[in-house]
C-alpha positions, 0 to 999 in steps of 0.5 A: 284433365290437364295437369301442368306440373313441370313436365319433361323436356324429352330429348330423346336422341343424342347431341348432334355432335360436331355441329356447324350450325349457329347456336340459335338455330341448335336450341331451336332445332333441339326444342322442335325435336325433343320439347315441342310435344310437352311444351307446344309448338309455340312454347305456350305449354301443353302437358307441360308449362309455358317456356316463354320469357314472361313465364320463366321471369322469376326463374334465374337463368342458372336455375333453368339450366339446373333444371335441364341437367339434374331435373326436378324432384318430385316432378316428371322432369328428369336430368339430361346431363349426360344427353346434352353438353353444357354448351347445349344446355347453355343454348337451350337456356338462352333460347327459351328466355327470348320471345318466340317466332310466333307472337304469344296469343290466347283466344276466348276459343283457346280458353273455352278449350281448355276448360274442364270440369272434373266433378259435379258439385251438385252431387257433393255433401255441402257440409265438410267432410273432414271433422276440422273447422272449415274456417280455420283451414290453411291452403298452403302453397308448396312451390318446391314441388308445385303442390298445395296442402290443406292444413288443419289449423287446430291440430296442425296436421295436412288433410289433403295435398294435391298437385297444383300447376306451375308456379301458383301465383298472387295467393288463392282466394275463396268464396264467400262461405269458405268452402271453395278456394280459387288458385291462379298459376303463373301459367294462367291456369285456375283451379277450382277446389272444394274444400269440405270435400277435398276435391278439385272441381274444375280447371280453365286456362285464363291466359299465359302469364297470369298476375292474380285473381279476385273473387266477388263479395257475392261469391258469382264471379272471377276476375284474373288478370293477365300480363300476357295477353295483356287482359282480364278475364271474368270467370264464372265462380261456380265452374270457371266458364268464361263469361267475358275478356276485357283488353287492358286497353288505356283511353289512348290506345295504348296496350298494358299489362295488368298489375293486380286485381283485387275485390273490395267488398264495400263497394261491390266492385274489383279494382285494377291496376295497370302496368303501362297505362296511368289508370285505375280501373273500378268494375262493379259487380251489382246487379246484373254487372256488364263489367264495363270498367271505370276509368280514373286517372292515376299520377303514374302507372302502377305495380302495386296498391293496398286499401284504406280501411273503409276501401275509399282510398288506394294506396299506389306505387310504381316500381319507378316512382320515388314514393306513393300516391293516394287516389280517392276511388269515390272522386276518382282524384289523386289526393296526395303523395307519399314519401315512400322511398325505394320500393314499398311493397304495398300489397303485403302491407298492414294495418292497425289501430295506434292510440285509436288511429289507423295506421299502415306499414309496408315492407320495402323490396330494395331498402332495409326499412318499414315505412309506417304511414298515418291513414288520415294525414298521409303523413310518415310517422316512422322509417323502421331500419331492418336487416334488409330489404322485406316482402311480406308483413302480417299481423292480426287484431289480437296480436301484439306485434306486426311481422316482418321478414328481411326476404331480400337480405343476407340475413334473410333467415330472420323475421322482425317483430315490430311492436304496434304501439311503439313502433319498435323492433321488439324481437328478431327471430331466426327460426331456421339460421341460414334458411329463408324465413318469410311469410306469416299468417294467423290462425282465425283467432290469432292465438297461433301463427305460421312461419314458413321456412323457403326450402325444399326441405324447408317447414311451416313452424308454428308459434304462439302469437303471445308468449313466441314459444315454438309449437311445432314444425311441418316438413314442407317443401318450400312452403311459399305462402299460406292462407287461413280462410277465415281471416281472408273470407273476413278481411280482418286486419292485418292479413292480406286481401 
């Protein structure tokens, strides 16, 4: 079984005192001598994670230096401050952020070679063995030490905790019955976990840098979208075996990265956004699928998107565009533009009914505002000023409020509660002053909600969604996200899909 915690950069010797070779050559030598055995000859990863610019893009250079110097708690990565000089640590950190000499590739044979079956599902009980409501479990991603916790959503107690691969990304997805959860890491690893029996079932490395994955409504297919290599990978949902790879190439031959993949259950299809080509792809899973994409021309390349409640329209935006676009998935046409300033985070937006009509609200990564749009007219109803740029927004059909963080601002310890009818900020909470508060998820019935404190000594804070009373604090190691099984498989109003 291959594990991908941040394994040691095993520098076994002292620094090269008095070396006169160039810093880049020195760093390359240090890597070959001390890092290669864990992270691979081409830095693609082995026992340790890939050390490529794409894999490290979300980690600040100072953090890379700190991990080299001090190590990472609760992992095999120990610190080497007493082995290397500060200049050598700086040189190695800079080297890891440059492209490798050999261009990264990951073939079908590589995918098949990485596949492992850990447990025979056929020999496991088909019903939940832990006594908790299987549809009110939470899958909690703890980014601080790369673990996943399974939480009972009634008693708010951890049932199981297991090591994940490096930097789980894009949100876990579930089988239609809620028994299995599929988890993708930034390093391209996909894991299949049985929530009934609390066991890891299978793993495969689908790419070198992965955006996210989606699961078909019939529970047969998993689609993985990759930045590196730029492609889609179709897996058999039962065991994660490879079915097909699809290069993300435009009609004009332009190679692209994949921005995002989502399931559109009413359409029996996956929807794919491309980052470097002005196309949206729809891949049907109905019948005996061939997974040949239906290509829809977009007004711009797409970084992010969300659906209308009926899944007939796509709300899409580009990080470079000043606004958004609405694409009708039936006709395959761009029907209108939306006035959305800054960098709206549509994938974390939410919708609800206001005065009997659907509205959509999205936080903004670069501006302190929330944009609210009328789904029928695509008119901007209101811009709600916030304390800073936000990342996550969540609600529930039984909640009066939509909760939104201010993740990127100096007031990132605050959470705004937006009244869904008046579109005013009704409350601003500061759950743990001085520490980032983010990512809300409700219990299946909406009675309670869980909020993350993004710190290594962080917590999940449980609130009563009506009275706003704090119910419990559960210590966690940077719980970056939590996902309720019932809400996700039922695609309930207010949650992310």
